[in-house]
C-alpha positions as CSV (number, residue, x, y, z in Angstrom):
1,X,-20.3,1.3,-2.9
2,X,-19.2,4.9,-4.5
3,X,-23.0,6.1,-4.3
4,X,-22.8,5.0,-0.5
5,X,-19.4,6.8,0.1
6,X,-21.2,10.1,-0.7
7,X,-18.1,11.7,-2.2
8,X,-15.6,10.2,-0.3
9,X,-12.6,8.7,-1.7
10,X,-13.0,4.6,-2.7
11,X,-9.6,3.4,-3.5
12,X,-10.7,-0.2,-5.4
13,X,-6.9,-2.5,-6.3
14,X,-7.3,-4.1,-9.4
15,X,-6.5,-8.1,-9.7
16,X,-4.6,-9.1,-7.3
17,X,-4.0,-12.6,-7.2
18,X,-1.4,-15.4,-6.9
19,X,1.1,-16.1,-4.2
20,X,-0.9,-16.9,-1.3
21,X,-4.2,-15.8,-3.1
22,X,-5.2,-18.4,-5.5
23,X,-7.8,-18.5,-8.2
24,X,-8.3,-21.9,-9.5
25,X,-10.2,-20.9,-12.7
26,X,-7.5,-18.8,-14.0
27,X,-5.7,-21.9,-14.6
28,X,-2.1,-21.1,-13.9
29,X,0.4,-23.1,-13.3
30,X,2.2,-24.3,-10.1
31,X,5.5,-22.2,-9.5
32,X,8.5,-22.8,-7.3
33,X,8.4,-19.7,-5.9
34,X,5.1,-17.9,-6.7
35,X,5.8,-15.2,-4.1
36,X,8.6,-14.0,-6.6
37,X,6.5,-15.1,-9.8
38,X,3.5,-14.9,-11.7
39,X,1.1,-12.7,-9.9
40,X,-0.6,-9.2,-9.6
41,X,-0.2,-6.8,-12.2
42,X,2.1,-8.9,-13.7
43,X,-1.0,-11.3,-14.9
44,X,-3.3,-8.1,-15.9
45,X,-0.2,-7.5,-18.2
46,X,-0.2,-10.2,-19.6
47,X,-4.1,-10.6,-19.9
48,X,-5.0,-7.4,-21.5
49,X,-8.6,-8.2,-21.7
50,X,-8.9,-9.3,-18.7
51,X,-7.2,-5.6,-17.0
52,X,-9.6,-4.2,-20.0
53,X,-12.6,-5.6,-18.3
54,X,-11.7,-4.3,-14.9
55,X,-10.3,-0.8,-16.4
56,X,-13.8,-0.3,-18.3
57,X,-16.3,-1.0,-15.1
58,X,-14.2,1.5,-12.9
59,X,-14.2,3.9,-15.3
60,X,-17.6,3.8,-15.6
61,X,-18.5,3.1,-11.8
62,X,-16.1,6.6,-11.3
63,X,-19.0,8.7,-12.6
64,X,-21.0,8.0,-9.6
65,X,-18.8,8.9,-6.7
66,X,-15.1,9.2,-5.7
67,X,-13.3,6.4,-7.0
68,X,-9.9,5.8,-7.3
69,X,-7.7,2.7,-8.6
70,X,-4.6,1.1,-7.6
71,X,-2.6,-0.9,-9.1
72,X,-0.5,-3.6,-7.0
73,X,3.0,-5.2,-7.3
74,X,4.9,-2.3,-9.4
75,X,8.3,-2.6,-9.5
76,X,9.5,-0.1,-12.4
77,X,8.5,2.8,-14.8
78,X,7.7,0.6,-18.2
79,X,4.9,-0.6,-16.3
80,X,3.3,2.5,-15.2
81,X,4.1,3.8,-18.8
82,X,2.0,0.1,-20.2
83,X,-0.7,0.8,-17.8
84,X,-1.5,4.6,-19.3
85,X,-1.1,2.8,-22.8
86,X,-4.1,0.4,-21.8
87,X,-6.1,2.9,-20.0
88,X,-5.8,5.2,-23.0
89,X,-7.4,1.8,-25.1
90,X,-9.7,1.5,-22.7
91,X,-10.6,5.9,-23.0
92,X,-11.2,5.0,-26.8
93,X,-13.3,2.4,-26.7
94,X,-15.7,4.1,-23.9
95,X,-15.7,6.9,-26.2
96,X,-16.5,4.8,-29.4
97,X,-19.2,3.8,-27.9
98,X,-20.9,7.0,-25.9
99,X,-20.4,5.5,-22.6
100,X,-20.4,7.8,-19.8
101,X,-17.2,7.6,-17.4
102,X,-14.5,9.4,-16.0
103,X,-10.9,8.4,-15.2
104,X,-10.3,8.4,-11.2
105,X,-7.3,9.3,-9.0
106,X,-4.4,6.4,-10.1
107,X,-2.3,5.1,-7.6
108,X,0.1,2.2,-7.0
109,X,1.1,-0.3,-4.3
110,X,4.8,0.1,-3.2
111,X,5.6,-3.5,-2.1
112,X,8.9,-4.4,-3.5
113,X,12.5,-2.8,-2.4
114,X,12.8,-1.8,-6.2
115,X,9.9,0.2,-6.2
116,X,11.2,1.9,-3.0
117,X,14.3,2.5,-4.7
118,X,12.5,4.1,-7.8
119,X,10.2,6.0,-5.5
120,X,10.6,9.3,-6.6
121,X,10.8,9.0,-10.6
122,X,7.1,6.5,-9.8
123,X,5.7,9.9,-7.8
124,X,6.1,11.5,-11.4
125,X,3.6,9.0,-12.9
126,X,1.0,8.5,-10.4
127,X,-1.4,10.3,-7.8
128,X,-0.7,8.1,-4.8
129,X,1.1,5.7,-2.9
130,X,-0.2,2.9,-0.9
131,X,2.6,0.6,1.2
132,X,1.8,-2.9,1.0
133,X,4.0,-3.6,4.4
134,X,3.1,-7.4,4.4
135,X,4.9,-8.2,1.0
136,X,7.6,-5.2,2.0
137,X,8.7,-6.7,5.0
138,X,9.0,-10.7,3.4
139,X,11.3,-9.2,0.5
140,X,13.3,-7.1,2.2
141,X,13.9,-9.3,5.7
142,X,14.4,-12.5,3.1
143,X,11.3,-13.8,5.5
144,X,8.4,-16.2,4.5
145,X,6.2,-15.3,7.8
146,X,4.2,-18.4,6.9
147,X,7.3,-20.4,8.0
148,X,7.3,-21.0,11.5
149,X,10.8,-22.0,11.3
150,X,12.1,-18.1,10.8
151,X,8.7,-16.1,11.0
152,X,10.1,-14.8,14.5
153,X,12.4,-12.7,12.2
154,X,9.2,-11.2,10.4
155,X,9.6,-7.9,12.0
156,X,7.6,-4.7,10.5
157,X,9.6,-2.8,13.1
158,X,13.0,-3.8,12.0
159,X,14.7,-0.3,11.9
160,X,15.6,-1.3,8.0
161,X,11.5,-1.5,7.0
162,X,10.7,1.9,9.0
163,X,13.8,3.8,6.4
164,X,12.3,2.5,3.0
165,X,8.8,3.2,4.9
166,X,10.2,7.3,5.2
167,X,12.0,7.0,1.7
168,X,8.5,6.3,0.4
169,X,6.5,9.0,2.3
170,X,9.4,11.5,1.2
171,X,9.3,10.8,-2.2
172,X,5.4,11.3,-2.2
173,X,5.6,14.8,-0.6
174,X,8.3,16.0,-2.3
175,X,5.6,15.9,-5.4
176,X,2.8,18.7,-4.3
177,X,-0.6,16.7,-4.3
178,X,0.9,13.6,-4.0
179,X,-0.4,11.2,-0.8
180,X,1.5,7.8,0.6
181,X,-1.6,5.5,2.6
182,X,-0.6,2.3,3.7
183,X,-2.9,-1.1,3.6
184,X,-0.8,-3.7,5.0
185,X,-1.4,-5.2,8.8
186,X,1.1,-2.5,9.9
187,X,-1.2,0.1,9.2
188,X,-3.6,-1.2,12.3
189,X,-0.6,-2.4,14.7
190,X,-0.6,-0.1,17.6
191,X,2.8,-0.7,18.3
192,X,3.5,1.2,14.5
193,X,1.1,4.3,15.2
194,X,3.2,6.8,16.5
195,X,5.8,6.0,14.1
196,X,3.9,5.7,11.6
197,X,2.3,9.3,12.1
198,X,6.0,10.5,13.0
199,X,6.9,9.3,9.8
200,X,4.5,11.1,8.1
201,X,2.0,8.3,6.8
202,X,-1.2,10.5,5.5
203,X,-3.8,7.4,5.7
204,X,-3.9,4.2,7.5
205,X,-5.9,1.6,6.1
206,X,-6.8,-1.4,8.4
207,X,-9.6,-3.9,9.3
208,X,-12.3,-2.0,11.1
209,X,-11.8,-3.6,14.8
210,X,-8.5,-1.9,14.7
211,X,-9.9,2.0,14.1
212,X,-11.0,2.8,17.8
213,X,-7.5,1.6,19.7
214,X,-5.2,3.3,16.2
215,X,-7.7,6.2,16.5
216,X,-7.1,6.9,20.1
217,X,-3.3,6.7,20.0
218,X,-3.1,9.4,17.2
219,X,-5.5,11.7,18.9
220,X,-3.3,11.5,22.3
221,X,0.1,12.6,21.0
222,X,1.0,15.5,19.2
223,X,2.5,15.5,15.5
224,X,6.0,16.7,16.7
225,X,6.6,13.9,19.7
226,X,5.5,11.4,17.2
227,X,8.0,13.0,14.9
228,X,10.7,12.3,17.4
229,X,9.8,9.0,18.4
230,X,9.9,8.0,14.8
231,X,13.5,9.6,14.6
232,X,14.9,7.7,17.2
233,X,13.2,4.3,16.1
234,X,15.0,5.2,12.6
235,X,18.5,4.7,14.5
236,X,17.9,2.0,16.8
237,X,19.2,-1.6,16.2
238,X,16.4,-4.1,16.4
239,X,12.9,-4.1,15.8
240,X,12.8,-4.9,19.7
241,X,14.0,-2.2,20.8
242,X,11.6,-0.3,18.7
243,X,8.8,-2.1,20.2
244,X,10.2,-1.4,23.6
245,X,10.1,2.5,23.0
246,X,6.6,2.7,21.6
247,X,5.1,0.4,24.7
248,X,6.7,3.1,27.3
249,X,5.7,6.2,25.4
250,X,1.8,4.2,24.8
251,X,2.0,3.5,28.6
252,X,3.1,7.4,29.5
253,X,-0.5,8.2,27.3
254,X,-2.2,6.1,29.5
255,X,-3.2,4.0,26.5
256,X,-3.8,0.1,27.3
257,X,-2.9,-1.9,24.4
258,X,-5.5,-4.8,23.9
């Protein structure tokens, strides 16, 4: 993949299982609340040999292209510092074995309100942020989107979510060279594109089928107009109000959402 992308950045997330992502051969116990339990980086930090195997492979592959590594479900500084200790151990092992390797850019996923609140501190330790809106929405709005009784409350355009996204982007832009992307479903939602653009989102990660429509919206509006829309959205009361405002703007641009 790194070779095929010919110098373009390739971001690879380390093991992100647990909660709704089951992996039978890891033999993990059933949990009453797996969304808040043993998952993602928490597994890697308690199974360092599994984590080291991933890092070793990624560092060796980084020689062949512009690879970047992303750590999921980070909530605090101590996790970053423990990761860095393990990275140093892997480096020492590779050097001892005379292996070619390169330490790539390293970033984290912002998926919890806790990570948002300390994002300015986290920005001092990493190269980039990627906002995982699926979990961020779930944790912030206290809504299980798979539960049909409450799924109507799950709304990525809720002003609270937009303000959290703004906090993360501002924290990253306060440090030179650090960028913020988004890898949740919100990144491919045309109803969110104008707002995210206006908030200063640097990178949108989505399924291939969403790219043409999102690209068309981005190309059809000035950054100043997008900033004005985002500022207004931050001060609305509900996600439905935000959606109505965006729909009106998209219609004004003559774009049909499919």
